[in-house]
C-alpha positions in Angstrom: -28.0 21.1 -74.5 -24.7 20.2 -73.3 -23.9 17.5 -71.5 -22.7 17.3 -67.6 -19.1 17.6 -67.1 -17.4 14.6 -64.5 -15.1 16.1 -61.2 -14.4 13.5 -59.1 -13.6 14.6 -56.0 -11.0 12.2 -53.7 -11.4 12.8 -49.5 -12.1 10.5 -47.7 -13.7 13.6 -45.0 -14.2 16.7 -46.2 -17.7 17.1 -48.9 -18.0 18.6 -51.5 -21.3 19.2 -51.2 -20.2 22.4 -49.2 -19.7 25.6 -50.5 -16.6 26.1 -49.3 -15.1 23.2 -51.4 -16.4 24.3 -54.5 -13.3 26.3 -54.8 -11.1 24.0 -55.5 -13.2 23.2 -58.5 -11.0 23.1 -61.4 -14.0 23.1 -63.8 -17.1 24.7 -63.5 -21.0 23.5 -62.7 -19.7 19.9 -62.7 -22.0 16.4 -61.7 -19.3 15.6 -58.2 -18.1 11.8 -58.0 -17.1 11.4 -54.8 -14.3 9.5 -54.3 -13.1 8.5 -50.5 -10.1 5.5 -51.0 -7.5 5.3 -53.1 -8.9 1.9 -54.2 -12.8 3.1 -55.3 -10.4 5.7 -57.2 -8.0 3.0 -59.3 -11.8 1.0 -60.5 -14.3 4.1 -60.6 -10.8 5.7 -63.1 -10.7 1.3 -64.5 -14.3 1.5 -65.7 -15.7 4.6 -66.4 -12.4 6.3 -68.4 -10.8 9.5 -67.4 -12.9 13.0 -66.1 -13.1 16.0 -66.5 -11.6 16.9 -64.2 -9.6 15.5 -60.0 -9.4 17.0 -56.5 -6.9 15.3 -54.3 -6.7 14.9 -50.5 -3.9 13.4 -49.7 -4.7 11.8 -46.6 -7.1 9.3 -47.0 -7.4 7.2 -43.5 -5.5 3.7 -44.1 -4.2 2.8 -47.3 -3.0 4.6 -50.6 -2.4 7.5 -50.3 -3.8 10.6 -52.5 -0.5 11.3 -54.0 -0.3 6.9 -54.5 -3.6 8.1 -56.9 -1.4 11.2 -58.5 1.0 8.3 -59.0 -1.4 5.8 -60.5 -3.2 8.4 -62.9 0.4 8.8 -64.4 1.2 5.3 -65.3 -2.5 5.1 -66.0 -1.9 7.7 -68.7 1.7 7.2 -70.1 0.5 3.4 -70.3 -2.6 4.3 -72.3 -1.8 7.3 -73.6 -4.1 9.7 -71.2 -3.1 13.2 -70.6 -4.4 13.9 -67.0 -7.4 15.9 -66.7 -8.2 19.6 -64.7 -7.3 19.1 -61.5 -6.1 20.6 -57.8 -6.1 19.9 -54.6 -7.7 20.6 -51.5 -5.3 18.8 -49.8 -4.0 20.5 -45.7 -1.2 18.4 -45.4 1.1 21.4 -46.6 4.7 18.9 -47.4 1.7 15.9 -49.3 -0.5 18.3 -51.3 3.4 20.0 -52.6 4.2 16.4 -53.4 1.2 16.2 -55.3 1.3 19.4 -57.5 5.0 18.6 -58.2 4.1 15.0 -59.8 1.2 16.1 -61.9 3.3 19.3 -63.0 6.3 16.6 -64.1 3.6 14.3 -66.1 1.8 17.5 -68.3 5.6 18.4 -69.5 6.0 14.7 -70.0 3.5 15.1 -72.2 2.8 18.3 -73.6 5.9 17.4 -75.6 3.9 14.0 -77.1 
């Protein structure tokens, strides 16, 4: 029996159970954990470890953004010798979506050589 893979869906509004969002999943048939805030994101990873995949929204209502979560994840990875998991972003905010992508790709390049 194969173990289910876990996907964190970081988004304060979009319901990952809706089929239209499944195209953003970077892994197939995951167990999806819907996280709606930066604080929940940090708490979940701190308690459970890095999941198999993460989908980032940027605008999370009030408080830190999805970019802040991606930045925290890269710092967590550096501090703990972890690579980031498979990822994608479903953000409708084009500039901040590109910022998340650039940050995560930069981190991937840095950790490839370690």
